[in-house]
PyMOL Python script that loads the backbone (N, CA, C, O; Angstrom):
from pymol import cmd

cmd.read_pdbstr("""\
ATOM      1  N   MET A   1      -7.336  14.895   2.885  1.00  0.00           N
ATOM      2  CA  MET A   1      -5.974  14.241   3.811  1.00  0.00           C
ATOM      3  C   MET A   1      -5.096  15.790   3.626  1.00  0.00           C
ATOM      4  O   MET A   1      -4.373  16.386   4.425  1.00  0.00           O
ATOM      5  N   ALA A   2      -5.424  16.053   2.520  1.00  0.00           N
ATOM      6  CA  ALA A   2      -3.882  17.071   2.298  1.00  0.00           C
ATOM      7  C   ALA A   2      -3.886  18.188   3.517  1.00  0.00           C
ATOM      8  O   ALA A   2      -4.745  18.978   3.910  1.00  0.00           O
ATOM      9  N   PRO A   3      -2.389  17.862   3.981  1.00  0.00           N
ATOM     10  CA  PRO A   3      -1.619  17.876   2.389  1.00  0.00           C
ATOM     11  C   PRO A   3      -0.894  16.609   2.317  1.00  0.00           C
ATOM     12  O   PRO A   3       0.046  16.651   1.524  1.00  0.00           O
ATOM     13  N   LEU A   4      -1.018  15.782   2.762  1.00  0.00           N
ATOM     14  CA  LEU A   4      -0.423  14.484   2.712  1.00  0.00           C
ATOM     15  C   LEU A   4      -0.672  13.864   1.390  1.00  0.00           C
ATOM     16  O   LEU A   4      -1.551  14.350   0.678  1.00  0.00           O
ATOM     17  N   LEU A   5       0.158  12.617   0.900  1.00  0.00           N
ATOM     18  CA  LEU A   5       0.058  12.236  -0.113  1.00  0.00           C
ATOM     19  C   LEU A   5      -0.328  10.717  -0.339  1.00  0.00           C
ATOM     20  O   LEU A   5       0.668  10.032  -0.574  1.00  0.00           O
ATOM     21  N   VAL A   6      -1.483  10.040  -0.329  1.00  0.00           N
ATOM     22  CA  VAL A   6      -1.811   8.598  -0.511  1.00  0.00           C
ATOM     23  C   VAL A   6      -1.165   8.042  -1.533  1.00  0.00           C
ATOM     24  O   VAL A   6      -1.232   8.527  -2.663  1.00  0.00           O
ATOM     25  N   MET A   7      -0.405   6.864  -1.226  1.00  0.00           N
ATOM     26  CA  MET A   7       0.891   6.529  -2.006  1.00  0.00           C
ATOM     27  C   MET A   7       0.443   5.180  -2.014  1.00  0.00           C
ATOM     28  O   MET A   7       1.181   4.272  -2.397  1.00  0.00           O
ATOM     29  N   THR A   8      -0.900   4.961  -1.554  1.00  0.00           N
ATOM     30  CA  THR A   8      -0.902   3.383  -1.927  1.00  0.00           C
ATOM     31  C   THR A   8      -2.758   3.282  -2.825  1.00  0.00           C
ATOM     32  O   THR A   8      -3.573   2.365  -2.728  1.00  0.00           O
ATOM     33  N   ARG A   9      -2.827   4.035  -3.284  1.00  0.00           N
ATOM     34  CA  ARG A   9      -4.560   4.294  -4.107  1.00  0.00           C
ATOM     35  C   ARG A   9      -4.304   3.043  -5.362  1.00  0.00           C
ATOM     36  O   ARG A   9      -3.235   2.680  -5.853  1.00  0.00           O
ATOM     37  N   GLY A  10      -5.397   2.666  -5.588  1.00  0.00           N
ATOM     38  CA  GLY A  10      -5.935   1.780  -6.449  1.00  0.00           C
ATOM     39  C   GLY A  10      -5.075   0.116  -5.987  1.00  0.00           C
ATOM     40  O   GLY A  10      -4.692  -0.183  -4.856  1.00  0.00           O
ATOM     41  N   GLN A  11      -4.959  -0.731  -7.231  1.00  0.00           N
ATOM     42  CA  GLN A  11      -4.790  -1.619  -7.271  1.00  0.00           C
ATOM     43  C   GLN A  11      -3.076  -1.905  -7.160  1.00  0.00           C
ATOM     44  O   GLN A  11      -2.440  -2.046  -8.204  1.00  0.00           O
ATOM     45  N   LEU A  12      -2.400  -1.977  -5.847  1.00  0.00           N
ATOM     46  CA  LEU A  12      -0.851  -2.559  -6.070  1.00  0.00           C
ATOM     47  C   LEU A  12      -0.747  -3.854  -6.470  1.00  0.00           C
ATOM     48  O   LEU A  12      -1.495  -4.831  -6.439  1.00  0.00           O
ATOM     49  N   PRO A  13       1.029  -3.498  -7.087  1.00  0.00           N
ATOM     50  CA  PRO A  13       1.903  -4.858  -7.072  1.00  0.00           C
ATOM     51  C   PRO A  13       1.596  -5.938  -6.055  1.00  0.00           C
ATOM     52  O   PRO A  13       1.508  -5.688  -4.853  1.00  0.00           O
ATOM     53  N   GLY A  14       1.447  -7.069  -6.539  1.00  0.00           N
ATOM     54  CA  GLY A  14       1.083  -7.947  -5.485  1.00  0.00           C
ATOM     55  C   GLY A  14      -0.229  -8.599  -4.779  1.00  0.00           C
ATOM     56  O   GLY A  14      -0.345  -9.639  -4.131  1.00  0.00           O
ATOM     57  N   GLY A  15      -1.147  -7.633  -5.135  1.00  0.00           N
ATOM     58  CA  GLY A  15      -2.407  -7.358  -5.144  1.00  0.00           C
ATOM     59  C   GLY A  15      -3.556  -8.210  -5.796  1.00  0.00           C
ATOM     60  O   GLY A  15      -3.088  -8.630  -6.854  1.00  0.00           O
ATOM     61  N   THR A  16      -4.717  -8.613  -5.663  1.00  0.00           N
ATOM     62  CA  THR A  16      -5.793  -9.241  -6.779  1.00  0.00           C
ATOM     63  C   THR A  16      -6.595  -7.926  -7.003  1.00  0.00           C
ATOM     64  O   THR A  16      -7.000  -7.776  -8.156  1.00  0.00           O
ATOM     65  N   ARG A  17      -6.928  -6.848  -6.019  1.00  0.00           N
ATOM     66  CA  ARG A  17      -7.812  -6.177  -5.816  1.00  0.00           C
ATOM     67  C   ARG A  17      -7.696  -4.472  -5.629  1.00  0.00           C
ATOM     68  O   ARG A  17      -6.545  -4.058  -5.492  1.00  0.00           O
ATOM     69  N   PRO A  18      -8.557  -3.676  -5.615  1.00  0.00           N
ATOM     70  CA  PRO A  18      -7.814  -2.521  -4.907  1.00  0.00           C
ATOM     71  C   PRO A  18      -7.962  -2.855  -3.566  1.00  0.00           C
ATOM     72  O   PRO A  18      -8.580  -3.769  -3.020  1.00  0.00           O
ATOM     73  N   GLY A  19      -7.100  -1.703  -3.021  1.00  0.00           N
ATOM     74  CA  GLY A  19      -6.834  -2.183  -1.187  1.00  0.00           C
ATOM     75  C   GLY A  19      -8.196  -0.899  -0.610  1.00  0.00           C
ATOM     76  O   GLY A  19      -8.716   0.124  -1.056  1.00  0.00           O
ATOM     77  N   ILE A  20      -8.276  -1.642   0.446  1.00  0.00           N
ATOM     78  CA  ILE A  20      -8.501  -0.778   1.894  1.00  0.00           C
ATOM     79  C   ILE A  20      -7.754  -0.005   2.710  1.00  0.00           C
ATOM     80  O   ILE A  20      -7.995   1.101   3.194  1.00  0.00           O
ATOM     81  N   ASP A  21      -6.360  -1.067   2.851  1.00  0.00           N
ATOM     82  CA  ASP A  21      -5.767  -0.172   4.096  1.00  0.00           C
ATOM     83  C   ASP A  21      -4.767   1.113   3.360  1.00  0.00           C
ATOM     84  O   ASP A  21      -4.119   0.725   2.388  1.00  0.00           O
ATOM     85  N   HIS A  22      -4.641   2.200   3.644  1.00  0.00           N
ATOM     86  CA  HIS A  22      -3.647   3.034   3.125  1.00  0.00           C
ATOM     87  C   HIS A  22      -2.355   3.828   3.796  1.00  0.00           C
ATOM     88  O   HIS A  22      -2.374   4.557   4.788  1.00  0.00           O
ATOM     89  N   ILE A  23      -1.646   3.603   3.271  1.00  0.00           N
ATOM     90  CA  ILE A  23      -0.210   4.319   3.371  1.00  0.00           C
ATOM     91  C   ILE A  23       0.166   5.948   3.153  1.00  0.00           C
ATOM     92  O   ILE A  23       0.947   6.129   2.220  1.00  0.00           O
ATOM     93  N   ALA A  24      -0.348   7.390   4.001  1.00  0.00           N
ATOM     94  CA  ALA A  24      -0.140   8.527   3.447  1.00  0.00           C
ATOM     95  C   ALA A  24       1.521   8.739   4.097  1.00  0.00           C
ATOM     96  O   ALA A  24       2.181   8.006   4.833  1.00  0.00           O
ATOM     97  N   ALA A  25       1.773   9.803   3.592  1.00  0.00           N
ATOM     98  CA  ALA A  25       3.320  11.087   4.126  1.00  0.00           C
ATOM     99  C   ALA A  25       2.830  12.118   3.397  1.00  0.00           C
ATOM    100  O   ALA A  25       1.942  12.317   2.569  1.00  0.00           O
ATOM    101  N   SER A  26       4.316  13.148   4.378  1.00  0.00           N
ATOM    102  CA  SER A  26       4.086  14.571   4.175  1.00  0.00           C
ATOM    103  C   SER A  26       4.711  14.523   2.963  1.00  0.00           C
ATOM    104  O   SER A  26       4.957  13.381   2.573  1.00  0.00           O
ATOM    105  N   ASP A  27       5.136  15.683   2.042  1.00  0.00           N
ATOM    106  CA  ASP A  27       5.380  15.673   1.339  1.00  0.00           C
ATOM    107  C   ASP A  27       7.248  15.807   0.939  1.00  0.00           C
ATOM    108  O   ASP A  27       7.964  16.058  -0.030  1.00  0.00           O
ATOM    109  N   ASP A  28       7.395  15.403   2.602  1.00  0.00           N
ATOM    110  CA  ASP A  28       9.184  15.206   2.611  1.00  0.00           C
ATOM    111  C   ASP A  28       9.230  13.902   2.467  1.00  0.00           C
ATOM    112  O   ASP A  28      10.411  13.686   2.197  1.00  0.00           O
ATOM    113  N   LEU A  29       8.621  12.810   2.482  1.00  0.00           N
ATOM    114  CA  LEU A  29       9.187  11.742   2.254  1.00  0.00           C
ATOM    115  C   LEU A  29       8.576  11.354   0.997  1.00  0.00           C
ATOM    116  O   LEU A  29       7.794  12.023   0.322  1.00  0.00           O
ATOM    117  N   GLN A  30       9.035  10.172   0.759  1.00  0.00           N
ATOM    118  CA  GLN A  30       8.698   9.494  -1.204  1.00  0.00           C
ATOM    119  C   GLN A  30       8.451   8.515  -1.007  1.00  0.00           C
ATOM    120  O   GLN A  30       9.116   8.187  -0.025  1.00  0.00           O
ATOM    121  N   ALA A  31       7.649   7.442  -1.441  1.00  0.00           N
ATOM    122  CA  ALA A  31       7.549   5.932  -1.629  1.00  0.00           C
ATOM    123  C   ALA A  31       8.358   5.417  -2.817  1.00  0.00           C
ATOM    124  O   ALA A  31       7.814   5.448  -3.921  1.00  0.00           O
ATOM    125  N   ALA A  32       9.694   4.912  -2.697  1.00  0.00           N
ATOM    126  CA  ALA A  32      11.093   4.254  -3.228  1.00  0.00           C
ATOM    127  C   ALA A  32      10.040   2.950  -4.156  1.00  0.00           C
ATOM    128  O   ALA A  32      10.092   2.876  -5.383  1.00  0.00           O
ATOM    129  N   ARG A  33       8.918   1.786  -3.090  1.00  0.00           N
ATOM    130  CA  ARG A  33       8.377   0.980  -3.760  1.00  0.00           C
ATOM    131  C   ARG A  33       6.661   0.690  -2.584  1.00  0.00           C
ATOM    132  O   ARG A  33       6.612   0.507  -1.368  1.00  0.00           O
ATOM    133  N   VAL A  34       5.694   0.751  -3.440  1.00  0.00           N
ATOM    134  CA  VAL A  34       4.755   0.341  -2.661  1.00  0.00           C
ATOM    135  C   VAL A  34       4.772  -0.827  -3.034  1.00  0.00           C
ATOM    136  O   VAL A  34       5.838  -1.157  -3.555  1.00  0.00           O
ATOM    137  N   TRP A  35       3.398  -2.201  -2.929  1.00  0.00           N
ATOM    138  CA  TRP A  35       3.278  -3.501  -2.849  1.00  0.00           C
ATOM    139  C   TRP A  35       1.742  -3.716  -1.935  1.00  0.00           C
ATOM    140  O   TRP A  35       0.977  -2.949  -1.350  1.00  0.00           O
ATOM    141  N   SER A  36       1.778  -4.720  -2.106  1.00  0.00           N
ATOM    142  CA  SER A  36       0.362  -5.175  -1.563  1.00  0.00           C
ATOM    143  C   SER A  36       0.768  -6.865  -1.410  1.00  0.00           C
ATOM    144  O   SER A  36       1.831  -7.405  -1.716  1.00  0.00           O
ATOM    145  N   TRP A  37      -0.354  -7.424  -0.881  1.00  0.00           N
ATOM    146  CA  TRP A  37      -0.152  -8.855  -0.857  1.00  0.00           C
ATOM    147  C   TRP A  37      -1.158  -8.992  -0.649  1.00  0.00           C
ATOM    148  O   TRP A  37      -1.829  -8.065  -0.195  1.00  0.00           O
ATOM    149  N   PRO A  38      -1.779 -10.452  -0.944  1.00  0.00           N
ATOM    150  CA  PRO A  38      -2.985 -10.960  -1.118  1.00  0.00           C
ATOM    151  C   PRO A  38      -3.825 -11.839   0.412  1.00  0.00           C
ATOM    152  O   PRO A  38      -3.262 -12.619   1.179  1.00  0.00           O
ATOM    153  N   SER A  39      -5.251 -11.390   0.467  1.00  0.00           N
ATOM    154  CA  SER A  39      -5.750 -12.371   1.590  1.00  0.00           C
ATOM    155  C   SER A  39      -6.361 -13.514   1.427  1.00  0.00           C
ATOM    156  O   SER A  39      -7.371 -13.913   2.006  1.00  0.00           O
ATOM    157  N   GLU A  40      -5.678 -14.079   0.558  1.00  0.00           N
ATOM    158  CA  GLU A  40      -5.503 -15.920   0.512  1.00  0.00           C
ATOM    159  C   GLU A  40      -3.789 -16.386   0.562  1.00  0.00           C
ATOM    160  O   GLU A  40      -2.828 -16.059  -0.135  1.00  0.00           O
ATOM    161  N   VAL A  41      -3.919 -17.160   1.554  1.00  0.00           N
ATOM    162  CA  VAL A  41      -2.461 -17.966   1.651  1.00  0.00           C
ATOM    163  C   VAL A  41      -2.826 -19.266   1.300  1.00  0.00           C
ATOM    164  O   VAL A  41      -3.744 -19.801   1.921  1.00  0.00           O
ATOM    165  N   GLY A  42      -2.112 -20.001   0.184  1.00  0.00           N
ATOM    166  CA  GLY A  42      -2.206 -20.941   0.055  1.00  0.00           C
ATOM    167  C   GLY A  42      -3.346 -21.928  -0.181  1.00  0.00           C
ATOM    168  O   GLY A  42      -3.279 -23.115   0.138  1.00  0.00           O
ATOM    169  N   GLY A  43      -4.735 -21.164  -0.953  1.00  0.00           N
ATOM    170  CA  GLY A  43      -5.878 -21.600  -0.930  1.00  0.00           C
ATOM    171  C   GLY A  43      -6.631 -20.719   0.258  1.00  0.00           C
ATOM    172  O   GLY A  43      -7.828 -20.452   0.163  1.00  0.00           O
ATOM    173  N   ARG A  44      -5.891 -20.327   1.294  1.00  0.00           N
ATOM    174  CA  ARG A  44      -6.798 -20.384   2.763  1.00  0.00           C
ATOM    175  C   ARG A  44      -6.864 -18.840   2.399  1.00  0.00           C
ATOM    176  O   ARG A  44      -6.304 -18.136   1.558  1.00  0.00           O
ATOM    177  N   GLN A  45      -8.104 -18.557   3.736  1.00  0.00           N
ATOM    178  CA  GLN A  45      -8.212 -16.753   3.683  1.00  0.00           C
ATOM    179  C   GLN A  45      -7.862 -16.576   4.857  1.00  0.00           C
ATOM    180  O   GLN A  45      -8.485 -17.021   5.821  1.00  0.00           O
ATOM    181  N   VAL A  46      -7.011 -16.026   4.912  1.00  0.00           N
ATOM    182  CA  VAL A  46      -6.551 -14.722   5.737  1.00  0.00           C
ATOM    183  C   VAL A  46      -7.291 -13.798   6.778  1.00  0.00           C
ATOM    184  O   VAL A  46      -7.465 -13.819   7.996  1.00  0.00           O
ATOM    185  N   SER A  47      -7.702 -12.844   5.554  1.00  0.00           N
ATOM    186  CA  SER A  47      -7.979 -11.641   6.114  1.00  0.00           C
ATOM    187  C   SER A  47      -9.204 -11.320   4.690  1.00  0.00           C
ATOM    188  O   SER A  47      -9.199 -11.419   3.463  1.00  0.00           O
ATOM    189  N   ASP A  48     -10.190 -10.882   5.813  1.00  0.00           N
ATOM    190  CA  ASP A  48     -11.250 -10.200   4.245  1.00  0.00           C
ATOM    191  C   ASP A  48     -10.559  -8.949   3.507  1.00  0.00           C
ATOM    192  O   ASP A  48     -11.441  -8.160   3.166  1.00  0.00           O
ATOM    193  N   HIS A  49      -9.445  -8.564   3.194  1.00  0.00           N
ATOM    194  CA  HIS A  49      -8.723  -7.508   3.003  1.00  0.00           C
ATOM    195  C   HIS A  49      -7.412  -7.795   2.429  1.00  0.00           C
ATOM    196  O   HIS A  49      -6.873  -8.772   2.950  1.00  0.00           O
ATOM    197  N   GLU A  50      -6.785  -7.257   1.560  1.00  0.00           N
ATOM    198  CA  GLU A  50      -5.426  -7.257   1.217  1.00  0.00           C
ATOM    199  C   GLU A  50      -4.350  -6.380   1.748  1.00  0.00           C
ATOM    200  O   GLU A  50      -4.492  -5.256   1.266  1.00  0.00           O
ATOM    201  N   GLY A  51      -3.320  -6.448   2.556  1.00  0.00           N
ATOM    202  CA  GLY A  51      -2.731  -5.571   3.060  1.00  0.00           C
ATOM    203  C   GLY A  51      -1.943  -4.557   2.330  1.00  0.00           C
ATOM    204  O   GLY A  51      -2.036  -4.523   1.103  1.00  0.00           O
ATOM    205  N   ALA A  52      -1.164  -3.711   2.967  1.00  0.00           N
ATOM    206  CA  ALA A  52      -0.178  -2.771   1.623  1.00  0.00           C
ATOM    207  C   ALA A  52       0.833  -2.585   2.308  1.00  0.00           C
ATOM    208  O   ALA A  52       0.564  -2.316   3.479  1.00  0.00           O
ATOM    209  N   GLY A  53       1.595  -2.607   2.132  1.00  0.00           N
ATOM    210  CA  GLY A  53       3.635  -1.550   2.489  1.00  0.00           C
ATOM    211  C   GLY A  53       4.039  -0.787   1.481  1.00  0.00           C
ATOM    212  O   GLY A  53       3.763  -0.634   0.291  1.00  0.00           O
ATOM    213  N   ALA A  54       5.055  -0.176   2.590  1.00  0.00           N
ATOM    214  CA  ALA A  54       5.654   0.735   1.374  1.00  0.00           C
ATOM    215  C   ALA A  54       7.101   1.170   1.751  1.00  0.00           C
ATOM    216  O   ALA A  54       7.085   1.121   2.980  1.00  0.00           O
ATOM    217  N   ASP A  55       7.979   1.452   1.477  1.00  0.00           N
ATOM    218  CA  ASP A  55       9.570   1.731   1.183  1.00  0.00           C
ATOM    219  C   ASP A  55       9.715   3.010   1.300  1.00  0.00           C
ATOM    220  O   ASP A  55       9.590   3.687   0.280  1.00  0.00           O
ATOM    221  N   LEU A  56      10.045   3.726   2.703  1.00  0.00           N
ATOM    222  CA  LEU A  56      10.062   5.266   2.348  1.00  0.00           C
ATOM    223  C   LEU A  56      10.883   6.029   2.624  1.00  0.00           C
ATOM    224  O   LEU A  56      11.534   6.065   3.668  1.00  0.00           O
ATOM    225  N   THR A  57      10.952   6.811   1.607  1.00  0.00           N
ATOM    226  CA  THR A  57      12.531   7.891   1.559  1.00  0.00           C
ATOM    227  C   THR A  57      12.790   8.851   1.820  1.00  0.00           C
ATOM    228  O   THR A  57      11.666   9.337   1.694  1.00  0.00           O
ATOM    229  N   ALA A  58      13.633   9.983   2.238  1.00  0.00           N
ATOM    230  CA  ALA A  58      13.704  11.191   1.920  1.00  0.00           C
ATOM    231  C   ALA A  58      13.568  11.739   0.759  1.00  0.00           C
ATOM    232  O   ALA A  58      14.311  11.447  -0.178  1.00  0.00           O
ATOM    233  N   ALA A  59      12.080  13.076   0.623  1.00  0.00           N
ATOM    234  CA  ALA A  59      12.482  13.390  -0.569  1.00  0.00           C
ATOM    235  C   ALA A  59      13.906  14.299  -0.557  1.00  0.00           C
ATOM    236  O   ALA A  59      14.577  14.631   0.420  1.00  0.00           O
ATOM    237  N   SER A  60      14.149  14.606  -2.100  1.00  0.00           N
ATOM    238  CA  SER A  60      15.615  15.201  -2.559  1.00  0.00           C
ATOM    239  C   SER A  60      14.854  16.671  -2.569  1.00  0.00           C
ATOM    240  O   SER A  60      15.480  17.688  -2.872  1.00  0.00           O
TER     241      SER A  60
END
""", "prot")
cmd.dss("prot")
cmd.show_as("cartoon", "prot")
cmd.util.cbc("prot")
cmd.orient("prot")
């Protein structure tokens, strides 16, 4: 995916396992924060994988 930077590699804060959904951006953007949410809510399975989110900002 070069020259894109994948900012959601590995296990993210809020998740319980490495994710399969990814967010990538060009070098003029950077991730101020990345996070995940679990596939289970209140003991109920809501998906077969965890979600991924990112707050992006313009690079300096």
